[in-house]
C-alpha positions in Angstrom: 129.3 42.5 103.7 126.1 41.5 102.0 124.1 44.0 104.1 126.6 46.7 103.3 126.3 45.9 99.6 122.5 46.1 99.8 122.7 49.4 101.6 125.0 50.8 98.9 122.7 49.6 96.2 119.7 51.1 97.9 121.5 54.4 98.3 122.5 54.4 94.6 118.9 53.7 93.6 117.7 56.7 95.7 120.3 59.0 94.1 119.1 58.0 90.7 115.5 58.9 91.7 116.6 62.5 92.6 115.6 64.8 89.7 117.4 68.2 89.4 114.7 70.7 88.3 115.5 74.0 86.7 114.0 77.0 88.6 111.8 77.7 85.6 109.8 74.6 86.5 108.4 76.4 89.4 107.6 79.7 87.6 104.2 80.1 85.9 104.6 82.5 83.0 101.3 81.7 81.3 100.3 85.3 81.2 96.9 86.3 79.8 96.0 89.7 78.2 93.4 91.0 80.6 91.2 94.1 80.5 90.6 96.2 83.6 88.2 99.1 83.9 88.5 102.0 86.3 85.8 104.6 85.8 86.0 105.6 82.2 89.5 104.2 81.8 90.3 100.8 80.3 93.7 99.2 80.7 94.9 96.0 79.1 97.9 94.1 80.3 99.4 90.7 80.7 99.1 89.0 84.1 98.4 85.8 85.9 94.9 85.0 87.2 96.2 82.7 90.0 99.3 82.8 92.2 102.6 81.3 91.1 104.2 78.6 93.3 106.8 81.0 94.5 105.7 83.4 97.4 108.2 85.9 96.0 106.3 86.1 92.7 103.1 87.8 94.1 103.8 90.6 91.6 102.5 88.5 88.7 98.9 89.1 89.8 96.7 92.2 90.1 95.9 92.4 93.8 92.9 94.0 95.6 95.0 96.9 96.7 95.8 97.8 93.1 92.1 97.8 92.3 91.6 100.1 95.3 94.4 102.4 94.3 93.3 102.7 90.7 89.7 103.3 91.6 90.9 106.2 93.8 93.3 107.6 91.2 90.6 107.4 88.5 88.4 109.6 90.6 91.2 112.1 91.3 92.9 112.4 87.9 93.5 116.1 88.4 96.1 115.5 91.1 98.2 113.4 88.6 98.2 115.9 85.7 101.7 116.8 84.8 103.2 115.1 87.9 106.1 112.7 88.3 105.5 109.4 90.0 107.5 106.5 91.4 105.7 103.2 92.3 107.1 100.7 94.8 106.3 97.0 94.2 104.7 97.7 90.8 104.1 94.1 89.9 102.6 93.8 86.4 102.2 97.6 86.3 98.4 98.3 86.3 98.8 101.4 88.5 101.8 102.9 86.8 100.2 102.4 83.4 97.1 104.2 84.5 99.3 107.1 85.8 101.1 107.3 82.5 98.0 108.6 80.9 98.3 111.8 82.9 101.8 112.1 84.4 104.9 113.5 82.9 107.0 110.7 84.2 106.3 107.3 85.8 109.0 105.1 87.2 107.8 101.6 88.1 109.9 99.4 90.4 110.1 95.9 91.6 112.8 93.7 93.2 112.1 90.4 91.5 113.7 89.7 88.1 110.8 87.5 86.9 108.3 90.2 87.8 110.4 92.8 86.1 110.2 90.7 82.9 106.4 90.9 82.8 106.5 94.5 83.9 108.7 95.4 80.9 106.5 93.4 78.6 103.5 95.5 79.7 105.5 98.7 79.3 106.4 97.6 75.7 102.7 96.8 75.1 101.7 100.3 76.1 104.6 102.0 74.3 103.4 100.8 70.9 102.1 103.7 68.7 98.5 102.3 68.7 98.4 102.4 72.5 99.9 105.9 73.0 97.3 108.6 73.4 98.0 112.4 73.1 98.4 112.6 76.8 100.4 109.4 77.4 104.0 109.6 78.5 107.0 107.3 78.8 107.1 104.5 81.3 110.3 103.2 82.9 111.0 100.1 84.9 113.8 99.9 87.5 115.0 97.3 89.9 114.5 98.4 93.5 115.0 96.3 96.7 113.6 98.3 99.6 116.4 99.6 101.8 119.0 99.1 99.1 120.7 102.5 99.1 122.8 101.8 96.0 119.7 101.1 93.9 117.8 104.1 95.4 120.8 106.4 94.6 121.0 104.9 91.1 117.3 105.8 90.5 117.7 109.3 91.9 120.8 109.9 89.7 118.5 109.2 86.7 115.7 111.3 88.2 117.5 113.9 90.3 114.4 116.1 90.8 112.7 113.5 92.8 109.0 112.8 92.5 105.6 114.4 93.3 104.1 111.1 94.4 105.3 107.7 95.7 102.7 105.0 95.2 102.3 101.6 96.8 99.4 99.3 96.3 98.9 96.2 98.4 102.7 96.0 99.3 102.3 95.4 103.0 102.1 91.7 103.4 105.4 90.6 105.0 106.3 92.0 108.4 110.1 91.8 107.8 109.9 94.1 104.8 108.0 97.0 106.5 111.0 98.7 108.1 112.8 98.7 104.8 109.7 99.9 102.9 109.3 102.9 105.1 113.0 103.7 105.2 112.9 103.7 101.4 109.8 106.0 101.4 111.5 108.4 103.8 114.6 108.6 101.6 112.5 109.4 98.5 110.3 111.9 100.4 113.4 113.8 101.6 114.7 114.4 98.0 112.2 117.2 97.4 113.8 119.4 100.1 110.6 121.0 101.3 108.6 120.7 98.1 105.5 118.7 98.5 105.9 114.9 98.0 103.4 112.3 99.3 103.4 108.6 99.6 100.0 107.2 98.7 99.5 103.8 100.1 96.6 101.6 99.1 96.5 99.3 102.2 94.5 96.1 102.5 94.0 94.7 106.0 94.8 91.0 106.3 96.2 90.9 109.9 95.8 93.1 113.0 99.6 92.9 113.6 100.3 94.5 110.2 97.6 97.2 110.8 99.4 98.4 113.9 102.9 97.8 112.5 102.6 100.2 109.5 101.4 103.0 111.8 104.2 102.3 114.3 106.9 102.2 111.7 105.7 105.4 110.1 105.7 107.2 113.5 109.1 105.8 114.3 110.5 107.5 111.2 108.6 110.7 111.9 106.3 110.3 109.0 102.8 111.6 109.2 100.2 109.0 108.2 96.6 110.2 107.4 93.6 108.1 106.2 92.0 109.7 103.2 88.4 110.3 104.1 85.8 108.2 102.2 88.3 105.6 100.9 87.7 102.9 103.4 85.7 100.1 101.9 85.4 96.3 101.3 87.2 95.0 98.3 87.2 91.3 97.5 86.0 90.5 101.0 88.9 92.5 102.6 88.9 95.9 104.1 91.0 98.5 102.2 91.8 102.1 102.7 94.0 104.8 101.2 96.6 106.5 103.4 98.7 109.6 102.6 102.1 109.6 104.2 104.3 112.7 104.3 107.3 114.1 106.3 106.3 115.7 109.6 
């Protein structure tokens, strides 16, 4: 009986040591206003400078692929003039904000609620009168989980004409998400019904299995994937490249 009493007391002490932490404990939201320069374009936005503890919160950072994408877009501004754009996995919004300087419409999307908060904060920052240039247009944030047909349809109901460009910067890092990513891309490409729409992917190579997987998945869905000449380069010690993906 004494041993049993000791066991119960020990168990009670262990239970008292368990601390229930709110999920906010694991979220780093100490965002810093940071300046980025792409060619002659300067962009300021709030972001983290190091990763949060949650793998799902990668969107709080500006990743190498976004730098690659924005460098490419800043050198090809003419292709954005007057266009409509939807970005997949926008994160803090550095690419969408650049596009808004030249596009008629920019829809930025992410699936994570915490990331959407900082994305909307950056949209608000760039929607202030002092930050809107004569060519700047409205920015919109939407929740989009890749492969979620209801969310895709909801976005298309708001933007029934579809988009000229689908953008994705450094969004291929989890193998399980690739089929859903390309399925979403195909659905968005098909909206234009023969009118040209392209998916521009700023891809950063981190694993050979992912390199082959994105090409295989695109082929499986009858999507044509072409490397843009002259865009392959080393960025932050990783090899990056721009792909254009379209319906075959």
